[in-house]
A tleap script that builds the chain and sets N, CA, C and O, in Angstrom:
source leaprc.protein.ff14SB
mol = sequence {
  NMET ASN THR PRO PRO HIE PRO PRO LEU GLU
  GLY PRO THR PRO THR ALA THR GLY LEU SER
  ILE ALA GLU PRO ALA PRO ALA THR ASP CYS
  GLY GLY ALA LEU LYS VAL VAL ALA GLU GLY
  VAL PRO PHE ALA VAL ARG PRO ASP LEU ARG
  GLY ASP ASP GLY ARG ARG PRO VAL ALA TRP
  LEU ASP ILE ALA ALA PRO GLY ARG GLY ILE
  THR PRO SER VAL ARG SER TRP CYS ALA CYS
  GLY ARG ASP LEU PHE ALA ALA GLY GLN ARG
  ARG ALA LEU ALA LEU ILE ASP ASP HIE VAL
  ARG HIE ARG ALA ILE CYS PRO LEU LEU VAL
  SER GLN GLU GLY LYS ALA CALA
}
set mol.1.N position { -41.455 68.289 39.760 }
set mol.1.CA position { -40.887 67.352 40.702 }
set mol.1.C position { -41.593 67.532 42.033 }
set mol.1.O position { -41.685 68.638 42.566 }
set mol.2.N position { -42.076 66.451 42.544 }
set mol.2.CA position { -42.850 66.480 43.776 }
set mol.2.C position { -42.056 65.756 44.860 }
set mol.2.O position { -41.885 64.541 44.762 }
set mol.3.N position { -41.557 66.457 45.903 }
set mol.3.CA position { -40.787 65.840 46.989 }
set mol.3.C position { -41.668 65.723 48.220 }
set mol.3.O position { -42.515 66.582 48.465 }
set mol.4.N position { -41.471 64.656 49.001 }
set mol.4.CA position { -42.267 64.512 50.224 }
set mol.4.C position { -41.893 65.593 51.228 }
set mol.4.O position { -40.743 66.031 51.254 }
set mol.5.N position { -42.825 66.026 52.046 }
set mol.5.CA position { -42.524 67.077 53.033 }
set mol.5.C position { -41.576 66.551 54.109 }
set mol.5.O position { -41.649 65.387 54.503 }
set mol.6.N position { -40.696 67.418 54.570 }
set mol.6.CA position { -39.755 67.074 55.654 }
set mol.6.C position { -40.459 67.219 56.993 }
set mol.6.O position { -41.346 68.060 57.141 }
set mol.7.N position { -40.063 66.388 57.992 }
set mol.7.CA position { -40.650 66.568 59.316 }
set mol.7.C position { -40.205 67.901 59.909 }
set mol.7.O position { -39.126 68.386 59.567 }
set mol.8.N position { -40.973 68.485 60.755 }
set mol.8.CA position { -40.595 69.779 61.331 }
set mol.8.C position { -39.316 69.649 62.168 }
set mol.8.O position { -39.099 68.636 62.833 }
set mol.9.N position { -38.478 70.683 62.126 }
set mol.9.CA position { -37.215 70.668 62.865 }
set mol.9.C position { -37.419 70.978 64.341 }
set mol.9.O position { -36.607 70.577 65.175 }
set mol.10.N position { -38.465 71.669 64.665 }
set mol.10.CA position { -38.727 72.012 66.051 }
set mol.10.C position { -40.068 71.438 66.469 }
set mol.10.O position { -40.905 71.117 65.625 }
set mol.11.N position { -40.267 71.311 67.740 }
set mol.11.CA position { -41.535 70.820 68.247 }
set mol.11.C position { -41.415 69.409 68.783 }
set mol.11.O position { -40.325 68.836 68.781 }
set mol.12.N position { -42.514 68.844 69.238 }
set mol.12.CA position { -42.461 67.502 69.827 }
set mol.12.C position { -42.195 66.443 68.760 }
set mol.12.O position { -42.607 66.575 67.607 }
set mol.13.N position { -41.501 65.397 69.174 }
set mol.13.CA position { -41.201 64.281 68.283 }
set mol.13.C position { -42.442 63.413 68.150 }
set mol.13.O position { -43.066 63.081 69.158 }
set mol.14.N position { -42.816 63.035 66.920 }
set mol.14.CA position { -43.993 62.174 66.773 }
set mol.14.C position { -43.746 60.818 67.406 }
set mol.14.O position { -42.646 60.278 67.295 }
set mol.15.N position { -44.741 60.262 68.063 }
set mol.15.CA position { -44.605 58.976 68.736 }
set mol.15.C position { -45.048 57.855 67.816 }
set mol.15.O position { -45.861 58.060 66.915 }
set mol.16.N position { -44.510 56.675 68.047 }
set mol.16.CA position { -44.888 55.508 67.256 }
set mol.16.C position { -46.318 55.102 67.607 }
set mol.16.O position { -46.781 55.295 68.731 }
set mol.17.N position { -46.996 54.541 66.623 }
set mol.17.CA position { -48.391 54.186 66.854 }
set mol.17.C position { -48.548 52.850 67.544 }
set mol.17.O position { -49.534 52.641 68.251 }
set mol.18.N position { -47.627 51.957 67.367 }
set mol.18.CA position { -47.762 50.651 68.001 }
set mol.18.C position { -46.430 50.182 68.554 }
set mol.18.O position { -45.377 50.666 68.139 }
set mol.19.N position { -46.470 49.245 69.486 }
set mol.19.CA position { -45.254 48.696 70.071 }
set mol.19.C position { -44.918 47.387 69.381 }
set mol.19.O position { -45.806 46.603 69.045 }
set mol.20.N position { -43.615 47.156 69.172 }
set mol.20.CA position { -43.190 45.874 68.612 }
set mol.20.C position { -41.986 45.389 69.399 }
set mol.20.O position { -41.176 46.195 69.857 }
set mol.21.N position { -41.866 44.112 69.556 }
set mol.21.CA position { -40.779 43.502 70.306 }
set mol.21.C position { -39.744 42.997 69.315 }
set mol.21.O position { -40.085 42.303 68.357 }
set mol.22.N position { -38.489 43.338 69.539 }
set mol.22.CA position { -37.422 42.878 68.664 }
set mol.22.C position { -37.159 41.410 68.935 }
set mol.22.O position { -37.033 40.993 70.087 }
set mol.23.N position { -37.079 40.641 67.887 }
set mol.23.CA position { -36.814 39.213 67.997 }
set mol.23.C position { -35.557 38.884 67.212 }
set mol.23.O position { -35.311 39.490 66.170 }
set mol.24.N position { -34.743 37.923 67.693 }
set mol.24.CA position { -33.545 37.554 66.948 }
set mol.24.C position { -33.923 36.864 65.645 }
set mol.24.O position { -34.890 36.105 65.580 }
set mol.25.N position { -33.139 37.145 64.612 }
set mol.25.CA position { -33.387 36.525 63.318 }
set mol.25.C position { -32.814 35.116 63.316 }
set mol.25.O position { -31.733 34.904 63.865 }
set mol.26.N position { -33.493 34.154 62.723 }
set mol.26.CA position { -32.950 32.799 62.670 }
set mol.26.C position { -31.764 32.729 61.721 }
set mol.26.O position { -31.770 33.349 60.658 }
set mol.27.N position { -30.755 31.976 62.110 }
set mol.27.CA position { -29.578 31.790 61.269 }
set mol.27.C position { -29.947 30.899 60.094 }
set mol.27.O position { -30.776 29.999 60.226 }
set mol.28.N position { -29.338 31.147 58.958 }
set mol.28.CA position { -29.697 30.392 57.758 }
set mol.28.C position { -28.831 29.158 57.563 }
set mol.28.O position { -29.230 28.239 56.848 }
set mol.29.N position { -27.636 29.113 58.191 }
set mol.29.CA position { -26.731 28.002 57.921 }
set mol.29.C position { -26.702 26.948 59.024 }
set mol.29.O position { -26.039 25.927 58.841 }
set mol.30.N position { -27.355 27.123 60.116 }
set mol.30.CA position { -27.255 26.184 61.234 }
set mol.30.C position { -28.589 25.524 61.533 }
set mol.30.O position { -28.837 25.151 62.679 }
set mol.31.N position { -29.422 25.372 60.578 }
set mol.31.CA position { -30.675 24.667 60.797 }
set mol.31.C position { -31.635 25.394 61.708 }
set mol.31.O position { -32.297 24.747 62.519 }
set mol.32.N position { -31.744 26.692 61.616 }
set mol.32.CA position { -32.738 27.423 62.379 }
set mol.32.C position { -32.270 27.894 63.743 }
set mol.32.O position { -33.100 28.311 64.550 }
set mol.33.N position { -30.970 27.848 64.040 }
set mol.33.CA position { -30.473 28.337 65.327 }
set mol.33.C position { -30.589 29.856 65.365 }
set mol.33.O position { -30.487 30.509 64.326 }
set mol.34.N position { -30.798 30.419 66.535 }
set mol.34.CA position { -30.946 31.856 66.689 }
set mol.34.C position { -29.595 32.552 66.627 }
set mol.34.O position { -28.593 32.027 67.114 }
set mol.35.N position { -29.574 33.739 66.024 }
set mol.35.CA position { -28.354 34.539 66.012 }
set mol.35.C position { -28.195 35.191 67.377 }
set mol.35.O position { -29.160 35.717 67.933 }
set mol.36.N position { -27.008 35.159 67.906 }
set mol.36.CA position { -26.755 35.746 69.217 }
set mol.36.C position { -26.046 37.088 69.081 }
set mol.36.O position { -26.272 37.989 69.888 }
set mol.37.N position { -25.196 37.231 68.075 }
set mol.37.CA position { -24.403 38.432 67.899 }
set mol.37.C position { -24.755 39.055 66.556 }
set mol.37.O position { -24.935 38.345 65.567 }
set mol.38.N position { -24.853 40.362 66.520 }
set mol.38.CA position { -25.141 41.044 65.270 }
set mol.38.C position { -23.975 40.874 64.306 }
set mol.38.O position { -22.825 40.759 64.731 }
set mol.39.N position { -24.265 40.858 63.034 }
set mol.39.CA position { -23.218 40.696 62.036 }
set mol.39.C position { -22.289 41.896 62.065 }
set mol.39.O position { -22.734 43.035 62.207 }
set mol.40.N position { -20.994 41.636 61.928 }
set mol.40.CA position { -20.010 42.704 61.919 }
set mol.40.C position { -19.543 43.143 63.289 }
set mol.40.O position { -18.674 44.009 63.382 }
set mol.41.N position { -20.077 42.588 64.341 }
set mol.41.CA position { -19.677 42.961 65.689 }
set mol.41.C position { -18.663 41.932 66.186 }
set mol.41.O position { -18.980 40.744 66.254 }
set mol.42.N position { -17.434 42.372 66.540 }
set mol.42.CA position { -16.460 41.396 67.037 }
set mol.42.C position { -16.892 40.845 68.392 }
set mol.42.O position { -17.257 41.605 69.288 }
set mol.43.N position { -16.850 39.544 68.537 }
set mol.43.CA position { -17.285 38.939 69.796 }
set mol.43.C position { -16.149 38.263 70.530 }
set mol.43.O position { -16.318 37.832 71.671 }
set mol.44.N position { -14.989 38.162 69.891 }
set mol.44.CA position { -13.841 37.555 70.559 }
set mol.44.C position { -13.224 38.571 71.518 }
set mol.44.O position { -13.233 39.770 71.240 }
set mol.45.N position { -12.697 38.105 72.626 }
set mol.45.CA position { -12.043 38.981 73.592 }
set mol.45.C position { -10.648 39.288 73.070 }
set mol.45.O position { -9.855 38.387 72.796 }
set mol.46.N position { -10.368 40.567 72.940 }
set mol.46.CA position { -9.062 40.985 72.436 }
set mol.46.C position { -8.102 41.198 73.601 }
set mol.46.O position { -8.534 41.523 74.707 }
set mol.47.N position { -6.816 41.018 73.367 }
set mol.47.CA position { -5.849 41.240 74.450 }
set mol.47.C position { -5.801 42.710 74.831 }
set mol.47.O position { -5.998 43.593 73.997 }
set mol.48.N position { -5.535 42.951 76.103 }
set mol.48.CA position { -5.439 44.310 76.616 }
set mol.48.C position { -4.128 44.914 76.138 }
set mol.48.O position { -3.054 44.438 76.506 }
set mol.49.N position { -4.210 45.970 75.311 }
set mol.49.CA position { -3.006 46.594 74.775 }
set mol.49.C position { -2.244 47.374 75.835 }
set mol.49.O position { -1.057 47.650 75.665 }
set mol.50.N position { -2.909 47.732 76.924 }
set mol.50.CA position { -2.242 48.440 78.017 }
set mol.50.C position { -1.876 47.450 79.114 }
set mol.50.O position { -1.905 47.802 80.293 }
set mol.51.N position { -1.540 46.246 78.757 }
set mol.51.CA position { -1.293 45.178 79.706 }
set mol.51.C position { -0.169 45.464 80.679 }
set mol.51.O position { 0.639 46.369 80.467 }
set mol.52.N position { -0.125 44.704 81.723 }
set mol.52.CA position { 0.871 44.843 82.774 }
set mol.52.C position { 2.122 44.084 82.367 }
set mol.52.O position { 2.059 42.891 82.073 }
set mol.53.N position { 3.260 44.769 82.346 }
set mol.53.CA position { 4.508 44.102 81.996 }
set mol.53.C position { 5.305 43.685 83.223 }
set mol.53.O position { 6.432 43.207 83.092 }
set mol.54.N position { 4.744 43.856 84.407 }
set mol.54.CA position { 5.390 43.387 85.631 }
set mol.54.C position { 6.317 44.395 86.279 }
set mol.54.O position { 6.785 44.159 87.393 }
set mol.55.N position { 6.598 45.501 85.627 }
set mol.55.CA position { 7.507 46.484 86.207 }
set mol.55.C position { 6.747 47.366 87.192 }
set mol.55.O position { 5.596 47.725 86.945 }
set mol.56.N position { 7.378 47.710 88.289 }
set mol.56.CA position { 6.784 48.569 89.311 }
set mol.56.C position { 7.813 49.615 89.722 }
set mol.56.O position { 9.007 49.317 89.767 }
set mol.57.N position { 7.372 50.835 90.022 }
set mol.57.CA position { 8.321 51.820 90.530 }
set mol.57.C position { 8.795 51.424 91.921 }
set mol.57.O position { 7.999 51.021 92.769 }
set mol.58.N position { 10.080 51.543 92.141 }
set mol.58.CA position { 10.659 51.153 93.426 }
set mol.58.C position { 11.268 52.363 94.128 }
set mol.58.O position { 11.129 52.500 95.343 }
set mol.59.N position { 11.934 53.234 93.392 }
set mol.59.CA position { 12.595 54.395 93.984 }
set mol.59.C position { 12.172 55.654 93.235 }
set mol.59.O position { 12.132 55.673 92.004 }
set mol.60.N position { 11.855 56.713 93.995 }
set mol.60.CA position { 11.425 57.980 93.419 }
set mol.60.C position { 12.307 59.090 93.928 }
set mol.60.O position { 12.791 59.053 95.060 }
set mol.61.N position { 12.512 60.082 93.079 }
set mol.61.CA position { 13.239 61.278 93.456 }
set mol.61.C position { 12.397 62.459 92.990 }
set mol.61.O position { 12.215 62.652 91.788 }
set mol.62.N position { 11.885 63.246 93.923 }
set mol.62.CA position { 11.041 64.391 93.614 }
set mol.62.C position { 11.842 65.655 93.869 }
set mol.62.O position { 12.228 65.935 95.004 }
set mol.63.N position { 12.094 66.425 92.801 }
set mol.63.CA position { 12.897 67.643 92.895 }
set mol.63.C position { 11.992 68.835 92.629 }
set mol.63.O position { 11.313 68.884 91.603 }
set mol.64.N position { 11.976 69.798 93.547 }
set mol.64.CA position { 11.215 71.032 93.364 }
set mol.64.C position { 12.202 72.183 93.369 }
set mol.64.O position { 12.748 72.546 94.411 }
set mol.65.N position { 12.427 72.756 92.183 }
set mol.65.CA position { 13.322 73.896 92.043 }
set mol.65.C position { 12.544 75.006 91.348 }
set mol.65.O position { 12.675 75.186 90.138 }
set mol.66.N position { 11.728 75.759 92.104 }
set mol.66.CA position { 10.794 76.702 91.501 }
set mol.66.C position { 11.409 77.915 90.811 }
set mol.66.O position { 10.781 78.443 89.893 }
set mol.67.N position { 12.561 78.380 91.180 }
set mol.67.CA position { 13.156 79.533 90.513 }
set mol.67.C position { 14.040 80.342 91.444 }
set mol.67.O position { 14.386 79.906 92.542 }
set mol.68.N position { 14.394 81.522 90.981 }
set mol.68.CA position { 15.303 82.378 91.746 }
set mol.68.C position { 14.664 82.865 93.037 }
set mol.68.O position { 13.486 83.220 93.076 }
set mol.69.N position { 15.455 82.873 94.072 }
set mol.69.CA position { 15.002 83.401 95.341 }
set mol.69.C position { 14.148 82.440 96.154 }
set mol.69.O position { 13.748 82.774 97.269 }
set mol.70.N position { 13.862 81.262 95.625 }
set mol.70.CA position { 13.041 80.285 96.343 }
set mol.70.C position { 13.901 79.054 96.599 }
set mol.70.O position { 14.623 78.596 95.714 }
set mol.71.N position { 13.821 78.530 97.797 }
set mol.71.CA position { 14.655 77.400 98.206 }
set mol.71.C position { 14.238 76.118 97.498 }
set mol.71.O position { 13.073 75.729 97.575 }
set mol.72.N position { 15.170 75.447 96.805 }
set mol.72.CA position { 14.843 74.162 96.186 }
set mol.72.C position { 14.732 73.075 97.249 }
set mol.72.O position { 15.340 73.168 98.315 }
set mol.73.N position { 13.953 72.052 96.944 }
set mol.73.CA position { 13.816 70.930 97.880 }
set mol.73.C position { 13.799 69.621 97.107 }
set mol.73.O position { 13.434 69.577 95.933 }
set mol.74.N position { 14.202 68.557 97.791 }
set mol.74.CA position { 14.284 67.222 97.186 }
set mol.74.C position { 13.743 66.217 98.182 }
set mol.74.O position { 14.011 66.312 99.380 }
set mol.75.N position { 12.982 65.251 97.686 }
set mol.75.CA position { 12.510 64.139 98.514 }
set mol.75.C position { 12.891 62.842 97.813 }
set mol.75.O position { 12.657 62.683 96.615 }
set mol.76.N position { 13.478 61.920 98.562 }
set mol.76.CA position { 13.914 60.633 98.031 }
set mol.76.C position { 13.127 59.534 98.728 }
set mol.76.O position { 13.201 59.388 99.948 }
set mol.77.N position { 12.367 58.755 97.945 }
set mol.77.CA position { 11.586 57.639 98.482 }
set mol.77.C position { 12.077 56.346 97.875 }
set mol.77.O position { 12.599 56.327 96.760 }
set mol.78.N position { 11.906 55.274 98.610 }
set mol.78.CA position { 12.203 53.942 98.089 }
set mol.78.C position { 11.247 52.953 98.755 }
set mol.78.O position { 10.835 53.150 99.898 }
set mol.79.N position { 10.905 51.909 98.044 }
set mol.79.CA position { 9.990 50.899 98.576 }
set mol.79.C position { 10.606 50.130 99.736 }
set mol.79.O position { 9.889 49.445 100.466 }
set mol.80.N position { 11.913 50.227 99.921 }
set mol.80.CA position { 12.571 49.535 101.034 }
set mol.80.C position { 12.350 50.258 102.355 }
set mol.80.O position { 12.704 49.726 103.407 }
set mol.81.N position { 11.769 51.468 102.326 }
set mol.81.CA position { 11.497 52.206 103.553 }
set mol.81.C position { 12.216 53.534 103.625 }
set mol.81.O position { 12.002 54.292 104.571 }
set mol.82.N position { 13.038 53.834 102.684 }
set mol.82.CA position { 13.778 55.099 102.660 }
set mol.82.C position { 12.818 56.251 102.360 }
set mol.82.O position { 12.024 56.171 101.423 }
set mol.83.N position { 12.890 57.315 103.149 }
set mol.83.CA position { 12.088 58.515 102.928 }
set mol.83.C position { 12.868 59.685 103.510 }
set mol.83.O position { 12.782 59.971 104.704 }
set mol.84.N position { 13.643 60.369 102.640 }
set mol.84.CA position { 14.487 61.470 103.082 }
set mol.84.C position { 14.072 62.755 102.384 }
set mol.84.O position { 13.605 62.728 101.245 }
set mol.85.N position { 14.246 63.891 103.076 }
set mol.85.CA position { 13.902 65.198 102.544 }
set mol.85.C position { 15.058 66.151 102.796 }
set mol.85.O position { 15.695 66.100 103.848 }
set mol.86.N position { 15.327 67.024 101.827 }
set mol.86.CA position { 16.363 68.039 101.992 }
set mol.86.C position { 15.884 69.337 101.360 }
set mol.86.O position { 15.248 69.330 100.307 }
set mol.87.N position { 16.198 70.456 102.019 }
set mol.87.CA position { 15.861 71.774 101.497 }
set mol.87.C position { 17.129 72.600 101.418 }
set mol.87.O position { 18.012 72.474 102.266 }
set mol.88.N position { 17.222 73.445 100.403 }
set mol.88.CA position { 18.426 74.240 100.188 }
set mol.88.C position { 19.254 73.620 99.074 }
set mol.88.O position { 19.256 72.403 98.890 }
set mol.89.N position { 19.955 74.466 98.337 }
set mol.89.CA position { 20.673 73.985 97.165 }
set mol.89.C position { 21.754 72.970 97.513 }
set mol.89.O position { 21.835 71.922 96.872 }
set mol.90.N position { 22.574 73.250 98.496 }
set mol.90.CA position { 23.676 72.357 98.854 }
set mol.90.C position { 23.151 71.009 99.354 }
set mol.90.O position { 23.643 69.958 98.940 }
set mol.91.N position { 22.162 71.037 100.236 }
set mol.91.CA position { 21.602 69.789 100.774 }
set mol.91.C position { 20.826 69.015 99.700 }
set mol.91.O position { 20.857 67.785 99.675 }
set mol.92.N position { 20.132 69.739 98.816 }
set mol.92.CA position { 19.382 69.068 97.755 }
set mol.92.C position { 20.330 68.324 96.816 }
set mol.92.O position { 20.069 67.180 96.445 }
set mol.93.N position { 21.426 68.972 96.435 }
set mol.93.CA position { 22.405 68.306 95.564 }
set mol.93.C position { 23.024 67.093 96.249 }
set mol.93.O position { 23.273 66.077 95.601 }
set mol.94.N position { 23.275 67.190 97.562 }
set mol.94.CA position { 23.832 66.057 98.302 }
set mol.94.C position { 22.831 64.897 98.356 }
set mol.94.O position { 23.224 63.736 98.242 }
set mol.95.N position { 21.550 65.204 98.528 }
set mol.95.CA position { 20.543 64.133 98.575 }
set mol.95.C position { 20.365 63.483 97.200 }
set mol.95.O position { 20.124 62.279 97.117 }
set mol.96.N position { 20.479 64.255 96.134 }
set mol.96.CA position { 20.401 63.670 94.788 }
set mol.96.C position { 21.538 62.676 94.586 }
set mol.96.O position { 21.313 61.578 94.076 }
set mol.97.N position { 22.758 63.045 94.977 }
set mol.97.CA position { 23.888 62.120 94.877 }
set mol.97.C position { 23.678 60.886 95.745 }
set mol.97.O position { 23.990 59.770 95.329 }
set mol.98.N position { 23.145 61.087 96.963 }
set mol.98.CA position { 22.884 59.962 97.858 }
set mol.98.C position { 21.809 59.039 97.278 }
set mol.98.O position { 21.892 57.821 97.435 }
set mol.99.N position { 20.811 59.605 96.616 }
set mol.99.CA position { 19.758 58.790 95.996 }
set mol.99.C position { 20.343 57.906 94.889 }
set mol.99.O position { 19.964 56.743 94.755 }
set mol.100.N position { 21.256 58.456 94.109 }
set mol.100.CA position { 21.908 57.672 93.048 }
set mol.100.C position { 22.705 56.534 93.663 }
set mol.100.O position { 22.665 55.412 93.158 }
set mol.101.N position { 23.433 56.801 94.748 }
set mol.101.CA position { 24.188 55.731 95.423 }
set mol.101.C position { 23.247 54.675 96.000 }
set mol.101.O position { 23.542 53.481 95.940 }
set mol.102.N position { 22.122 55.109 96.557 }
set mol.102.CA position { 21.168 54.162 97.141 }
set mol.102.C position { 20.611 53.223 96.069 }
set mol.102.O position { 20.430 52.033 96.324 }
set mol.103.N position { 20.343 53.745 94.884 }
set mol.103.CA position { 19.815 52.901 93.803 }
set mol.103.C position { 20.809 51.805 93.414 }
set mol.103.O position { 20.406 50.750 92.924 }
set mol.104.N position { 22.095 52.046 93.629 }
set mol.104.CA position { 23.105 51.046 93.289 }
set mol.104.C position { 23.219 49.951 94.344 }
set mol.104.O position { 23.694 48.855 94.046 }
set mol.105.N position { 22.782 50.240 95.601 }
set mol.105.CA position { 22.953 49.247 96.665 }
set mol.105.C position { 21.641 48.736 97.262 }
set mol.105.O position { 21.664 47.810 98.073 }
set mol.106.N position { 20.510 49.308 96.883 }
set mol.106.CA position { 19.223 48.902 97.459 }
set mol.106.C position { 18.922 47.446 97.105 }
set mol.106.O position { 19.028 47.066 95.939 }
set mol.107.N position { 18.547 46.618 98.096 }
set mol.107.CA position { 18.279 45.205 97.819 }
set mol.107.C position { 17.080 44.997 96.885 }
set mol.107.O position { 17.028 43.996 96.170 }
set mol.108.N position { 16.137 45.910 96.880 }
set mol.108.CA position { 14.989 45.767 95.985 }
set mol.108.C position { 15.366 46.047 94.536 }
set mol.108.O position { 14.793 45.456 93.621 }
set mol.109.N position { 16.319 46.939 94.323 }
set mol.109.CA position { 16.732 47.281 92.969 }
set mol.109.C position { 17.817 46.352 92.449 }
set mol.109.O position { 17.825 46.022 91.263 }
set mol.110.N position { 18.722 45.927 93.301 }
set mol.110.CA position { 19.800 45.046 92.873 }
set mol.110.C position { 19.255 43.688 92.461 }
set mol.110.O position { 19.744 43.097 91.498 }
set mol.111.N position { 18.246 43.179 93.173 }
set mol.111.CA position { 17.696 41.862 92.839 }
set mol.111.C position { 16.923 41.889 91.528 }
set mol.111.O position { 16.721 40.837 90.922 }
set mol.112.N position { 16.476 43.082 91.063 }
set mol.112.CA position { 15.729 43.183 89.813 }
set mol.112.C position { 16.634 43.395 88.614 }
set mol.112.O position { 16.159 43.417 87.478 }
set mol.113.N position { 17.922 43.549 88.844 }
set mol.113.CA position { 18.842 43.791 87.725 }
set mol.113.C position { 18.855 42.587 86.805 }
set mol.113.O position { 19.033 41.455 87.255 }
set mol.114.N position { 18.668 42.825 85.537 }
set mol.114.CA position { 18.662 41.750 84.551 }
set mol.114.C position { 17.272 41.251 84.209 }
set mol.114.O position { 17.102 40.599 83.178 }
set mol.115.N position { 16.261 41.534 85.041 }
set mol.115.CA position { 14.902 41.080 84.742 }
set mol.115.C position { 14.343 41.809 83.525 }
set mol.115.O position { 13.676 41.202 82.687 }
set mol.116.N position { 14.613 43.109 83.427 }
set mol.116.CA position { 14.085 43.898 82.307 }
set mol.116.C position { 14.819 43.602 81.007 }
set mol.116.O position { 14.276 43.824 79.925 }
set mol.117.N position { 16.030 43.109 81.102 }
set mol.117.CA position { 16.808 42.824 79.898 }
set mol.117.C position { 16.274 41.584 79.267 }
set mol.117.O position { 16.780 41.150 78.232 }
savepdb mol mol.pdb
quit
């Protein structure tokens, strides 16, 4: 059995001897029209699966409670302009309760009620 020799695994890559220009193949069913897209390549625009559903964050509550011996802190933000900060366990718990009450009365959140449903 005689097998052809394999190209060397190391060393310079052999260069092509001549240059050729790629040309589109003529289509066989459209009277000689040129092919624009390679076969098997989807050319239709697909819908964005990560599309925007219109929802935006309006109110945020950031709680940092790192552990024993370290003071917890809370920050409450809202797109209506609310920006409150509290440090210490008692004040942090009070701000969390206040943030929940604010979400029930904020004009930006109340007007959006029912849109997501």
